KEMARVO-41299 format. One record per residue (C-alpha): y, z, x; residue in one letter. Coordinates in steps of 0.1 Angstrom, whole numbers, plus 5000, padded with zeros to 4 digits. Last residue first. Example, Ala and Ser with C-alpha at 12.3 -4.5 7.8 and 13.67 -1.06 7.14 Angstrom:
BEGIN
498950715137S495550785123A
// end
This chain:
BEGIN
181558712305Q180958752268T184458872261K185958572278S183958332257G185158502224R188758472236Q188358102245E186758042211K189658212193R192158012214K190357682205A190457772168S194157862170Q194857522187A192757342161T194657502132R198057442147T197357072154V195957032119I198957192103E201356972123A199456662111C199556792076L203256852076Q203956502090M201756342063A203256562036R206756442046I205556082047M204056122012S207256271998S209556002013A210155811981D211955481988A215255431969I217655351997G217754981990K216754882025G213154822017A212454791980I210354471979D208954522014L207054832001A205454882035T202355052021G201555392005H199355692013D201455822041P199955842076S197956102096T196556112131R195056422147P193856392184F190556292200P189956072170L186956132147G188756152114L191755922107T193756092080V195655912052N197756152031V197956201994A201156321977S202656001964G199655901943F197456201938S194656161913A195155791905V195655721942K192655911953I190255751928A191555401933T191255431971M187655541969G186455261946V188655011963D187455061999H183655071997Y180755321997P182855621989A182155952007I183356241985V184956561999A184956941993D182656911963F182357111930E186057191929G187157031896R188656741916I185256691932A183556671898R186156421886V185456211917F181756211911V181956121874T182755751870D181655671905A178055761897P176456021920F174555951952P174056241955G174756541977L174856482014L172756642040G172656332062A168956262059R169056322021R172156102017A170455822037A167455842014P169655821983A171955551996L169355292006L166455251982T167655431951D171355351953D170655001965E168354911936T170854721914G172054741878F168754791861R167254971890G166955321875G170555311862D171955161894G174055471902A175655441868H177355121880P176355041916N177455181949M177055551942A179455801956C178056041982L179056401979A180056642007I179857022003R181357152036A179457412056D182657522073A185957402059I188757482084G190557152077F190657002112W187557142128E185257192099A186356912077L186456672106G182956762118T181556712083R183456382078T182356242112I178656332105R178756192069A180455872080S177755832107R175055892081E176455632057I177055372084V173555422099D172055382064A173755052061T176854952040L177754632059L175454382041R175954522006P179754552013V180254182023D180954051988R183554321984L185554182012A186254412041V188954662050H187154992049T183455072047T182155432045A185555542030L186255912029V187856071999V189456421997R190756541963L193156781946R195456911974E195456561989S193356372014A192556012021L189955982048M189155692071M186355752095A186255712132T183955662161E186155682192A186855432219G190555532219T192355202215L189455042195A189255332170A193055342166L193054972159M190255002133E191955282114T195455122116H194354792101G191954492103L192754452140Y193754142160D197154252173H198953932183G202053952161G200453732135A197653992132L200054282127L202054062102A198954012081A198154382083K201654492072D202254842087I203055172071P204455472091A202155632116T201956012124V200556122157I199156442172G199456672201D202056482222V202356442260E198656502264G198056172281A195756062252L198556142228A201255962246L199055662251K198155652214V201855682206V202555372227R199755152213E200955232178I204555142187A203354812202A201454732171G204554772149A206654562174L204154272173K203854292135G207554272130A207753992156L205253792136A206853872103S210153712110G213453792127E216853782112D216654152104P216754212141S214254432160W214154532197A211254672217G209254982221T211955242223V210955612225V213455842208D213955592180P217255512164A216755502126L218355232105E216354962124T217554782155G215654962182G211854942180P209455222175G208655582184V210155892169V209456222186R208956522164F208856892174D207057092148A207157312117A210957392117A211757022113R209557012082L211257312066T214657152074A213856822057D216256562071E213356442093L211556322062A214456112051R214655932085A210855872084V211055742049V213855492058E212255372091P208955312073G210455142042I209554792054G210954522076R210554742107P206754762102D205855112112G208455352124L205955552145T205955932146V204856132177A204156502170I204456802193R203057112176P204857432185R202857642209Q201757982197R202858272220E202358522191H206058582188G206758212185D206557952211T208357632220A206757372242A209057232268P211056962250A209556652235A212156382235P214156382203G213856462167A215756732147G217956482130P216856122138A219655932154P221555682132T221455312135M
// end
């Protein structure tokens, strides 16, 4: 095990010439069998990234990267159940750190959802676990320089989407997305499109009526544009017409963002009381330990978390200054 360069217990907040606090970010190692420890270690070798924030690594001992906050012990001889248990424990710890104000944001390395369940954490994934641990209404966004996609429904079977995709779900996703874009990305009056559920948005009812009877009325109430067919709405967003697209189900949104920006996109959980980001890839168990994992998405996730923390702090300071002037 090697210590993480530039990581360590959060020191007293550093400041620059403008008295701006350096972001304090907790980073989990994810599933210890996967590439999480490797990509976190590689990310922390990036001098520009280390200059952007103070990072605290959280996870089990026994991987290639020694954590600053130890949440158990891992051995390569162990199986998936312990891997999932340890991955879940690290998530629980970073949430506690964030809610206690000891860190300003969290970055999570990839987990194996089946292992998470086997380890006693009965959640469908990171997004659902974070919502349960914080009591927050959340939305899953995948963001890159080219495209932002929010999933109205997440880790569910396709056959269940028509039942789960309700007007309330669409309107809640729109509300969380609009707030997140304004507060975390600095985009006021965001232009948000709704992706249709059926081919060609139902083609007047030939391929399904949901887009006319459910999605269109919900879009009008929520101030969304659309619904627009999936085969054009993401292209239009990439060309700059929309700031984000809400996708009705997992794979239509994930396919779009991964084709557009695989390796540079970041998973952002909107709606939490603190920023959370994650790389856009999985555990990659097949290449773990070979030293060939690409850390670019993890680097970008850590950068983005620090950027969001800085932006929200600056916004809060401006609001405080405006408030003091009116008193």
